[in-house]
MILO-305329 format. One record per residue: residue number from 1; residue in three letters; y, z, x of N, C-alpha, C in turn. Coordinates in steps of 0.2 Angstrom, whole numbers, m for minus. Layout:
  pos  code   n_yy   n_zz   n_xx  ca_yy  ca_zz  ca_xx   c_yy   c_zz   c_xx
  NUM   ALA      Y      Z      X      Y      Z      X      Y      Z      X
...
This chain:
  pos  code   n_yy   n_zz   n_xx  ca_yy  ca_zz  ca_xx   c_yy   c_zz   c_xx
    1   MET     51   m115     50     56   m117     54     62   m111     53
    2   THR     65   m107     58     70   m103     56     76   m105     54
    3   VAL     78   m102     49     85   m104     46     90   m100     50
    4   THR     96   m105     52    101   m101     57    106   m101     52
    5   LEU    112    m97     56    117    m96     52    122   m102     51
    6   ALA    120   m107     55    124   m115     56    121   m117     49
    7   ASP    114   m116     48    112   m120     43    115   m116     35
    8   VAL    117   m111     35    119   m106     29    126   m110     29
    9   ALA    130   m111     34    137   m113     35    137   m121     31
   10   ALA    131   m125     32    132   m133     30    130   m131     24
   11   ARG    125   m128     22    125   m128     14    130   m124     10
   12   ALA    134   m121     14    140   m118      8    147   m121      9
   13   ARG    146   m127     14    152   m131     16    157   m125     18
   14   VAL    155   m122     25    161   m117     26    158   m117     33
   15   SER    164   m113     38    162   m113     45    158   m106     45
   16   PRO    154   m107     51    148   m102     53    152    m94     53
   17   ALA    159    m95     57    163    m89     55    164    m86     49
   18   THR    165    m90     43    166    m88     35    158    m84     34
   19   VAL    153    m88     35    146    m84     34    146    m78     36
   20   SER    147    m77     44    147    m70     47    153    m66     42
   21   ARG    158    m67     41    162    m63     38    159    m60     32
   22   VAL    156    m66     27    153    m62     20    149    m60     21
   23   LEU    144    m60     26    137    m56     27    140    m49     31
   24   ASN    145    m49     35    146    m42     38    151    m38     34
   25   GLY    155    m43     29    159    m38     25    164    m35     29
   26   ASN    168    m37     34    172    m35     38    180    m40     38
   27   TYR    180    m45     34    185    m49     33    186    m52     26
   28   PRO    193    m52     24    194    m53     17    191    m59     15
   29   VAL    187    m62     11    185    m69      9    185    m71      3
   30   ALA    190    m77     m1    189    m77     m7    183    m78    m11
   31   ALA    184    m75    m16    177    m73    m21    173    m81    m21
   32   THR    177    m86    m24    172    m92    m25    169    m93    m18
   33   THR    173    m93    m12    169    m94     m7    164    m89     m4
   34   ARG    164    m82     m5    158    m77     m4    153    m80     m9
   35   ASP    155    m81    m15    148    m83    m19    145    m90    m17
   36   ARG    148    m94    m14    144   m100    m11    141    m98     m5
   37   VAL    143    m93     m2    141    m92      5    133    m87      2
   38   LEU    133    m83     m1    128    m79     m4    123    m83     m8
   39   ARG    126    m88    m12    120    m93    m17    115    m96    m10
   40   ALA    121    m99     m5    116   m102      1    111    m99      4
   41   VAL    114    m91      7    109    m87      9    102    m86      5
   42   ASP    102    m86     m1     98    m85     m6     93    m90     m8
   43   GLU     96    m97     m8     92   m104     m8     89   m104     m1
   44   LEU     91   m103      4     89   m106     12     83    m99     14
   45   ASP     85    m93     10     80    m89     12     82    m85     19
   46   TYR     88    m87     20     91    m82     28     90    m76     29
   47   VAL     88    m73     34     85    m68     36     90    m65     41
   48   LEU     95    m61     39    102    m58     43     97    m54     48
   49   ASN    102    m56     53    101    m53     61     95    m56     66
   50   GLY     92    m63     62     87    m64     64     86    m70     66
   51   PRO     91    m74     70     92    m82     72     86    m83     77
   52   ALA     83    m78     80     77    m80     86     71    m78     83
   53   ARG     66    m83     84     59    m82     82     56    m76     83
   54   SER     58    m74     89     56    m67     91     57    m63     87
   55   LEU     64    m62     87     68    m57     83     65    m56     76
   56   ALA     65    m63     74     62    m63     65     55    m62     63
   57   ALA     52    m61     70     43    m60     68     44    m52     70
   58   ALA     48    m49     73     50    m41     74     49    m37     67
   59   THR     45    m31     68     47    m28     61     50    m20     64
   60   SER     53    m18     57     57    m11     60     53     m6     58
   61   ASP     54      0     57     51      6     55     52      7     47
   62   LEU     52      1     44     56      3     37     50      1     32
   63   VAL     47      6     27     43      2     21     44      4     15
   64   GLY     46     m1     11     48     m2      4     43     m1     m1
   65   ILE     45      3     m7     39      5    m10     43      2    m18
   66   LEU     41     m3    m20     44     m5    m26     42     m3    m33
   67   VAL     46      0    m38     43      4    m44     47      2    m48
   68   ASN     46      0    m55     49      0    m61     54      6    m63
   69   ASP     52     11    m63     56     18    m66     53     23    m61
   70   ILE     57     25    m56     54     33    m54     54     38    m57
   71   ALA     58     38    m63     57     42    m68     51     44    m71
   72   ASP     47     38    m72     42     38    m75     35     40    m70
   73   PRO     32     45    m72     27     50    m69     22     46    m66
   74   PHE     20     40    m68     15     35    m66     18     32    m60
   75   PHE     25     31    m59     27     28    m53     29     33    m48
   76   ALA     30     38    m51     34     44    m45     27     47    m42
   77   THR     22     47    m47     15     50    m43     13     44    m37
   78   ILE     13     39    m38     10     33    m35     15     34    m28
   79   ALA     22     35    m30     26     31    m24     26     38    m19
   80   GLY     25     46    m23     25     50    m19     19     51    m14
   81   ALA     13     49    m17      7     49    m13      8     43     m7
   82   ALA     12     37     m8     11     33     m5     15     35      2
   83   GLN     22     38      0     26     41      5     23     47     10
   84   THR     18     52      7     15     57     12      9     53     15
   85   ALA      7     47     14      1     45     18      5     39     24
   86   ILE     11     37     23     14     34     28     16     39     34
   87   GLY     18     46     30     20     50     36     15     53     40
   88   GLU      9     52     37      3     56     40      1     56     48
   89   GLY      1     59     51      0     57     59      6     56     63
   90   ALA     11     56     59     17     54     62     21     61     65
   91   SER     22     62     72     26     67     75     34     67     74
   92   GLY     37     62     71     44     62     70     48     58     77
   93   ARG     50     62     79     55     59     86     52     56     90
   94   GLY     52     49     88     48     44     93     40     44     92
   95   GLY     37     47     87     30     48     86     28     42     81
   96   GLY     30     38     77     28     33     75     31     34     66
   97   GLU     36     37     67     39     40     60     40     33     55
   98   LYS     39     31     50     41     28     46     46     30     39
   99   LEU     50     24     39     56     27     32     54     23     25
  100   ALA     52     27     23     49     24     16     55     25     12
  101   VAL     57     19      7     64     19      4     60     16     m3
  102   VAL     60     20     m8     60     17    m16     65     14    m19
  103   CYS     64      8    m20     68      3    m23     65      2    m31
  104   ASN     70      4    m34     70      6    m43     70     m3    m46
  105   THR     66     m6    m48     67    m12    m51     73    m12    m59
  106   GLY     69     m7    m63     71     m6    m70     66    m10    m73
  107   GLY     61    m14    m69     57    m20    m73     59    m26    m73
  108   SER     66    m26    m69     68    m33    m69     65    m38    m63
  109   ALA     64    m45    m66     61    m50    m61     67    m51    m56
  110   GLU     72    m52    m59     76    m53    m54     77    m47    m47
  111   ARG     78    m40    m49     80    m35    m45     73    m35    m40
  112   GLU     66    m37    m42     60    m37    m39     61    m41    m32
  113   LEU     64    m48    m34     65    m52    m31     70    m51    m23
  114   THR     75    m48    m26     82    m45    m24     80    m42    m19
  115   TYR     77    m36    m19     74    m30    m16     69    m33    m10
  116   LEU     63    m37    m12     60    m42     m7     63    m45     m2
  117   THR     70    m47     m5     74    m53      0     77    m47      4
  118   LEU     79    m42      2     82    m36      5     79    m33      9
  119   LEU     72    m32     11     68    m30     14     66    m35     19
  120   GLN     66    m40     18     65    m45     22     70    m47     28
  121   ARG     76    m46     26     81    m46     30     82    m40     34
  122   GLN     77    m34     34     76    m27     36     72    m28     41
  123   ARG     67    m34     40     62    m34     44     58    m29     43
  124   ALA     56    m28     36     52    m21     36     45    m22     37
  125   ALA     42    m17     39     35    m14     43     30    m15     37
  126   ALA     31    m14     30     27    m15     25     31    m15     19
  127   VAL     28    m17     13     31    m18      7     25    m17      2
  128   ILE     26    m10     m1     21     m9     m7     24    m11    m14
  129   LEU     21    m15    m18     23    m17    m25     17    m12    m29
  130   THR     22     m9    m34     16     m4    m40     18     m7    m46
  131   GLY     14     m4    m50     14     m6    m56     13    m14    m59
  132   GLY     12    m16    m67     10    m21    m68     15    m28    m67
  133   ALA     13    m32    m65     17    m39    m63     19    m42    m71
  134   LEU     24    m45    m71     26    m49    m75     24    m56    m74
  135   GLU     21    m58    m82     17    m64    m83     21    m71    m84
  136   ASP     26    m72    m78     29    m78    m81     28    m83    m75
  137   PRO     27    m90    m76     24    m93    m71     29    m95    m65
  138   ASP     36    m95    m68     41    m96    m62     42    m90    m58
  139   HIS     41    m84    m60     42    m78    m57     37    m76    m53
  140   THR     31    m79    m55     25    m78    m51     25    m81    m46
  141   ALA     27    m89    m47     27    m93    m41     31    m92    m35
  142   ALA     38    m88    m38     44    m87    m34     42    m79    m29
  143   MET     36    m75    m33     34    m70    m28     27    m72    m24
  144   SER     24    m76    m26     18    m79    m21     23    m82    m14
  145   VAL     30    m86    m15     33    m88    m11     35    m83     m5
  146   LYS     39    m78     m8     41    m73     m5     36    m69     m1
  147   LEU     33    m67     m4     28    m63     m2     23    m66      6
  148   ALA     22    m72      4     19    m77      9     25    m76     17
  149   LYS     30    m78     14     34    m77     20     36    m70     23
  150   LEU     37    m66     19     37    m59     22     29    m57     26
  151   ALA     23    m59     24     16    m57     28     17    m63     34
  152   ALA     20    m69     33     21    m73     39     25    m71     45
  153   ALA     30    m65     42     34    m62     47     32    m57     49
  154   GLY     26    m54     48     23    m48     52     24    m43     47
  155   THR     26    m42     40     28    m37     36     21    m38     33
  156   THR     17    m30     32     10    m30     29     13    m29     20
  157   VAL      9    m32     16     11    m32     10      4    m28      6
  158   VAL      6    m24      1      2    m21     m3      3    m20    m11
  159   LEU     m2    m23    m13     m1    m22    m21     m4    m15    m23
  160   CYS     m1    m12    m27     m6     m7    m30     m5     m5    m39
  161   GLY    m10     m6    m41    m10     m6    m49     m9    m13    m51
  162   ARG     m9    m17    m49     m6    m25    m51    m13    m28    m49
  163   PRO    m14    m35    m52    m18    m39    m51    m16    m43    m43
  164   PRO    m20    m45    m39    m18    m50    m34    m14    m56    m38
  165   LEU    m10    m60    m32     m7    m64    m35    m11    m71    m31
  166   PRO    m10    m77    m35    m13    m81    m35    m11    m84    m28
  167   ASP    m15    m85    m23    m12    m90    m16     m6    m85    m13
  168   GLY    m10    m78    m13     m5    m73    m11     m8    m70     m2
  169   PRO     m7    m75      1     m8    m74      8     m6    m66     13
  170   GLY    m12    m63     15     m8    m57     19     m7    m50     16
  171   THR     m9    m52      8    m10    m45      4    m15    m40      4
  172   ALA    m15    m35      3    m21    m29      1    m20    m27     m5
  173   THR    m24    m28    m10    m22    m27    m17    m28    m21    m20
  174   LEU    m25    m16    m24    m27    m10    m28    m26    m10    m34
  175   SER    m32    m14    m37    m30    m15    m44    m33    m11    m48
  176   PHE    m30     m8    m55    m34     m2    m58    m37     m7    m63
  177   ASP    m43     m5    m65    m48     m9    m70    m45     m6    m78
  178   ASN    m40    m10    m79    m37     m8    m85    m39    m11    m92
  179   ARG    m43    m16    m90    m48    m20    m96    m52    m15    m98
  180   ASP    m58    m11    m93    m63     m8    m95    m60     m1    m99
  181   ALA    m54      1    m95    m52      9    m97    m50      7   m105
  182   GLY    m47      2   m105    m44      1   m114    m50      1   m117
  183   ARG    m53     m2   m115    m61     m3   m119    m63      5   m121
  184   ARG    m66      6   m116    m69     14   m115    m65     18   m120
  185   LEU    m59     18   m120    m54     23   m124    m55     23   m132
  186   THR    m55     14   m134    m57     12   m142    m64     15   m143
  187   GLU    m67     14   m138    m75     14   m140    m75     22   m141
  188   HIS    m72     24   m139    m71     33   m140    m72     34   m148
  189   LEU    m64     31   m148    m61     33   m156    m68     29   m161
  190   ILE    m70     24   m161    m75     22   m165    m80     26   m165
  191   ALA    m82     28   m158    m89     33   m158    m88     39   m164
  192   LEU    m81     41   m163    m79     46   m169    m80     45   m175
  193   GLY    m79     38   m176    m81     37   m184    m74     33   m186
  194   HIS    m69     32   m182    m63     28   m184    m64     21   m186
  195   ARG    m60     19   m190    m61     10   m190    m53      7   m192
  196   ARG    m49     12   m194    m42     10   m196    m38     13   m189
  197   ILE    m38      8   m184    m35     12   m177    m29      8   m174
  198   GLY    m24     11   m176    m18      8   m174    m17      7   m166
  199   TYR    m12      2   m163    m12      1   m155     m5      1   m154
  200   ILE     m3      6   m149      4      4   m147      4      1   m140
  201   ALA      5     m5   m139      5     m9   m132     11     m8   m128
  202   GLY     10     m8   m123     17     m9   m118     20    m15   m119
  203   PRO     24    m16   m114     30    m23   m115     26    m31   m115
  204   ALA     26    m33   m117     24    m41   m117     25    m44   m113
  205   GLN     20    m48   m109     21    m53   m104     21    m48    m97
  206   ARG     17    m40    m98     16    m39    m92      6    m38    m90
  207   THR      6    m38    m86     m3    m38    m83     m5    m33    m86
  208   THR     m1    m25    m87     m6    m21    m88     m6    m20    m96
  209   THR      0    m22    m97     m1    m23   m107     m6    m27   m108
  210   ARG     m5    m33   m105    m12    m38   m108    m19    m35   m106
  211   HIS    m21    m33   m100    m27    m31    m99    m28    m24   m104
  212   ARG    m26    m20   m104    m28    m15   m108    m27    m17   m115
  213   LEU    m25    m19   m118    m24    m24   m125    m31    m28   m126
  214   GLU    m33    m31   m121    m39    m36   m122    m45    m30   m122
  215   GLY    m45    m24   m116    m50    m20   m119    m50    m18   m125
  216   HIS    m46    m15   m129    m45    m13   m133    m49    m18   m141
  217   ARG    m46    m23   m139    m49    m27   m143    m54    m30   m141
  218   ALA    m58    m30   m136    m65    m31   m135    m69    m25   m138
  219   ALA    m67    m19   m138    m72    m14   m141    m71    m14   m150
  220   LEU    m66    m16   m152    m66    m19   m159    m70    m24   m161
  221   ALA    m70    m29   m158    m75    m33   m157    m82    m30   m159
  222   GLY    m83    m28   m152    m89    m25   m152    m93    m22   m158
  223   ALA    m88    m17   m161    m91    m14   m167    m90    m16   m173
  224   GLY    m87    m23   m173    m87    m28   m178    m81    m25   m183
  225   VAL    m75    m21   m180    m70    m20   m183    m63    m24   m181
  226   GLY    m59    m25   m186    m53    m29   m186    m47    m26   m184
  227   GLU    m42    m29   m182    m37    m25   m181    m31    m24   m187
  228   GLY    m36    m20   m192    m32    m19   m199    m36    m22   m203
  229   GLU    m45    m22   m202    m51    m23   m205    m49    m28   m210
  230   GLY    m47    m35   m205    m46    m41   m207    m40    m42   m213
  231   ARG    m36    m38   m213    m29    m38   m217    m24    m40   m213
  232   GLY    m23    m47   m211    m18    m48   m207    m18    m49   m200
  233   GLY    m26    m48   m197    m27    m51   m190    m24    m43   m186
  234   ASN    m20    m44   m181    m18    m39   m176    m11    m36   m179
  235   ARG    m12    m35   m186     m6    m31   m188     m5    m26   m186
  236   LEU    m11    m19   m184    m11    m14   m182    m10    m12   m173
  237   THR     m6    m19   m171     m5    m18   m164      4    m19   m164
  238   VAL      8    m14   m161     14    m14   m161     16    m16   m151
  239   HIS     21    m19   m150     21    m19   m143     28    m15   m142
  240   GLY     30    m11   m137     35     m8   m135     36     m6   m128
  241   SER     41     m1   m126     42      1   m119     38      5   m118
  242   TYR     37      8   m113     33     15   m110     36     21   m111
  243   GLU     40     23   m116     44     28   m115     44     31   m123
  244   ARG     45     38   m123     43     41   m129     47     39   m136
  245   ARG     52     37   m134     54     33   m141     51     29   m144
  246   SER     48     24   m140     45     17   m142     38     21   m145
  247   GLY     34     25   m143     30     29   m148     32     30   m154
  248   TYR     37     34   m154     39     37   m160     41     32   m166
  249   ASP     44     26   m163     46     21   m167     39     18   m170
  250   ALA     34     15   m165     30     12   m166     24     15   m170
  251   ALA     24     21   m169     20     26   m175     21     25   m181
  252   GLN     30     26   m184     32     25   m190     30     18   m193
  253   GLU     31     12   m187     29      8   m188     22      7   m191
  254   LEU     17      8   m187     10      8   m190     10     12   m196
  255   LEU     11     17   m198     11     21   m203     13     16   m209
  256   ARG     19     14   m208     20      9   m214     17      4   m215
  257   ARG     14      0   m210      9     m6   m211      2     m4   m214
  258   ASP      1      4   m212     m7      6   m215     m5     12   m216
  259   PRO     m5     16   m222     m3     22   m223     m9     28   m221
  260   GLY    m16     24   m222    m22     26   m220    m24     27   m215
  261   LEU    m20     24   m211    m22     24   m203    m25     32   m201
  262   THR    m30     32   m196    m33     38   m195    m34     39   m186
  263   ALA    m33     35   m183    m31     35   m176    m26     30   m172
  264   ILE    m24     32   m167    m17     27   m163    m19     29   m156
  265   ALA    m22     23   m153    m21     22   m144    m16     20   m143
  266   ALA    m13     25   m138     m6     23   m136     m6     20   m127
  267   ALA      2     16   m126      0     13   m121     m1     18   m114
  268   ASN      4     25   m114      2     29   m109      2     36   m111
  269   ASP      3     40   m110      3     47   m111     10     49   m115
  270   THR     15     47   m111     22     47   m113     23     44   m121
  271   VAL     20     37   m122     21     35   m129     17     39   m133
  272   ALA     10     41   m131      7     44   m135     10     52   m138
  273   LEU     14     55   m134     17     61   m138     23     59   m142
  274   GLY     26     52   m140     32     51   m145     28     49   m152
  275   ALA     21     46   m153     19     46   m159     18     51   m162
  276   CYS     14     58   m157     12     64   m161     19     67   m164
  277   ALA     25     66   m161     30     69   m165     31     65   m171
  278   ALA     31     59   m172     32     55   m178     27     57   m182
  279   LEU     20     58   m180     15     60   m186     18     66   m188
  280   ARG     20     70   m185     23     78   m186     27     78   m192
  281   GLU     32     73   m191     38     73   m193     35     71   m201
  282   LYS     31     66   m201     27     63   m207     23     69   m212
  283   GLY     23     75   m208     18     79   m212     11     78   m209
  284   LEU      9     74   m205      1     73   m204      0     77   m197
  285   ARG     m6     81   m198     m9     84   m192    m12     79   m186
  286   VAL    m11     82   m181    m16     78   m175    m21     84   m173
  287   PRO    m27     83   m173    m31     77   m175    m34     78   m183
  288   GLU    m32     82   m186    m36     82   m191    m34     76   m197
  289   ASP    m29     73   m197    m26     67   m201    m27     62   m197
  290   VAL    m24     61   m191    m23     58   m187    m26     57   m180
  291   SER    m30     55   m177    m31     55   m169    m27     54   m164
  292   VAL    m25     55   m159    m19     52   m154    m23     52   m147
  293   ALA    m23     46   m144    m25     44   m138    m19     41   m133
  294   GLY    m19     45   m127    m16     41   m123    m18     36   m116
  295   PHE    m16     36   m111    m17     34   m104    m16     37   m101
  296   ASP    m17     35    m93    m15     38    m88    m16     44    m85
  297   ASP    m18     49    m90    m20     57    m87    m13     60    m84
  298   LEU     m8     58    m86      0     61    m82     m1     69    m84
  299   PRO      2     72    m77      1     80    m77      1     84    m84
  300   PHE      7     81    m89      9     84    m94      2     84    m99
  301   SER     m2     79    m98     m6     77   m105    m10     84   m106
  302   VAL    m14     87   m102    m18     92   m103    m15     98   m106
  303   ASP     m6     99   m106     m4    105   m108     m1    103   m114
  304   ALA     m1     97   m115      2     96   m122     m2     98   m129
  305   VAL      0    100   m134     m3    104   m139     m5     99   m146
  306   PRO     m9     96   m147    m16     98   m144    m17     95   m138
  307   ALA    m23     97   m134    m22     92   m127    m23     85   m127
  308   LEU    m22     82   m123    m21     74   m125    m26     71   m122
  309   THR    m31     67   m127    m36     63   m125    m33     56   m122
  310   THR    m36     55   m116    m32     50   m112    m37     47   m107
  311   VAL    m35     41   m103    m39     38    m99    m36     40    m91
  312   ARG    m40     44    m87    m36     46    m80    m37     40    m76
  313   LEU    m31     39    m73    m31     34    m68    m30     36    m62
  314   PRO    m32     36    m57    m32     40    m49    m26     38    m46
  315   LEU    m21     39    m49    m14     36    m48    m13     39    m41
  316   TYR    m14     45    m38    m12     50    m32    m15     46    m27
  317   GLU    m22     46    m29    m27     44    m24    m25     36    m22
  318   ALA    m25     31    m27    m23     26    m26    m17     24    m22
  319   GLY    m11     29    m22     m5     30    m19     m5     30    m11
  320   VAL    m10     36     m9    m12     37     m5    m15     31      0
  321   ARG    m21     28     m3    m22     22      0    m17     15      2
  322   ALA    m15     15     m2     m9     10     m4     m4     11      5
  323   GLY     m2     19      3      3     21     10     m1     20     15
  324   ARG     m8     22     16    m12     20     22    m13     13     23
  325   LEU    m13     11     20    m15      1     21    m10     m1     23
  326   ALA     m2      1     20      5     m1     24      6      1     31
  327   VAL      2      6     34      4      8     40     m2      7     46
  328   GLY     m7      2     42    m13      2     46    m18      8     47
  329   THR    m18     13     45    m22     19     45    m29     17     41
  330   GLU    m29     13     36    m36     11     33    m36      4     32
  331   ALA    m44      1     33    m45     m6     34    m43    m10     27
  332   PRO    m42    m14     26    m40    m18     19    m47    m19     16
  333   PRO    m48    m19      9    m54    m20      6    m57    m26      7
  334   PRO    m64    m26      7    m67    m33      7    m64    m37      3
  335   GLY    m62    m43      5    m60    m49      2    m52    m47      0
  336   GLY    m50    m41      2    m42    m40      0    m43    m37     m6
  337   VAL    m46    m36     m9    m45    m34    m17    m50    m27    m18
  338   ALA    m48    m23    m20    m52    m17    m21    m51    m14    m30
  339   MET    m56    m15    m35    m54    m12    m41    m56     m6    m42
  340   ILE    m51     m2    m45    m52      4    m45    m53      5    m52
  341   GLY    m59     10    m54    m61     11    m61    m57     18    m63
  342   ALA    m58     19    m70    m56     25    m72    m59     30    m74
  343   GLU    m57     35    m77    m62     40    m82    m58     43    m89
  344   LEU    m64     42    m93    m60     47   m100    m61     53   m100
  345   MET    m55     54   m103    m54     63   m103    m53     64   m111
  346   ALA    m59     66   m114    m59     67   m120    m57     74   m121
  347   ARG    m52     76   m125    m48     81   m127    m46     83   m134
  348   ALA    m43     88   m135    m43     90   m143    m39     86   m148
  349   SER    m35     79   m144    m31     76   m148    m35     72   m152
  350   THR    m40     70   m151    m45     66   m154    m52     70   m158
  351   ALA    m52     67   m164    m58     71   m169    m61     65   m174
  352   PRO    m67     66   m177    m68     61   m183    m63     61   m188
  353   PRO    m63     55   m191    m57     54   m197    m58     59   m202
  354   PRO    m54     62   m207    m55     65   m211    m59     62   m216
  355   ALA    m62     66   m219    m69     64   m225    m63     62   m232
  356   THR    m66     56   m234    m63     53   m239    m68     55   m246
């Protein structure tokens, strides 16, 4: 059932004219009244400018691309590729061109939902959500409801780089196989002879973090290696952000926990470079003293000194597919979900551990 302006007015205990003034911003309204109206809009999921069913079901030329951090090369690569694909074949003036808008959530669950609401009000043609999802039951439930409403209103929903949502109708999902990739990276270190391997994980409660860490631990278990050789369980795993400073701080903490560490696997390439800086500051050489491996194969990883061993995720290719799915120039994958594999890129930053 379509929510009307009158419904919002009744919920907020004001007149429809007051609701209109708040939403249009063309007349002064008391702050407390404004807050009541906006709260009612959120609670009822009111779609601005869409009181009629036919209008509410229509879509605009807008495509929203949600990213955690556009300054992060991971998200910038996907978003840029998606935007390029969205414009493929369009001639511009009246030729089916779509306006791609990047929405930077900063990793905030609240901002993610807010942007989806704003895109719903604009009757976006498509929404692309990139990167790992927050593992919080309340947020997952809220996302499922929101995406279902978007899909029901005619918006194409594409998930890129995250697992499918439970009960997420109308979505197409391109999911990276982070478990397998994390396992293969650690198996590479183990094959070189490393047994004292530190792991710098990403933020807790993120699907990407959990899946990569599960792969790392599966490789350790398969080789009979504990996280710290049984001395304290998972003490050689440190969580942090996906930023360089996090890698720097985490590497220092890992060395404090085990000064004899011989390898570090990092959450991504940016974190790995931070770890390398911390090792150099301690007078340790990469890879002669400590091997370092990253993740994602970001553009700078091959130019690092030494060149960084990493796992290549096809970010650009995934972004292109997401953009094409968004505008309907590529058919959805069978069952709605495609698992995208990764490739190990063994380079100079990893080597056998020093002889003891």
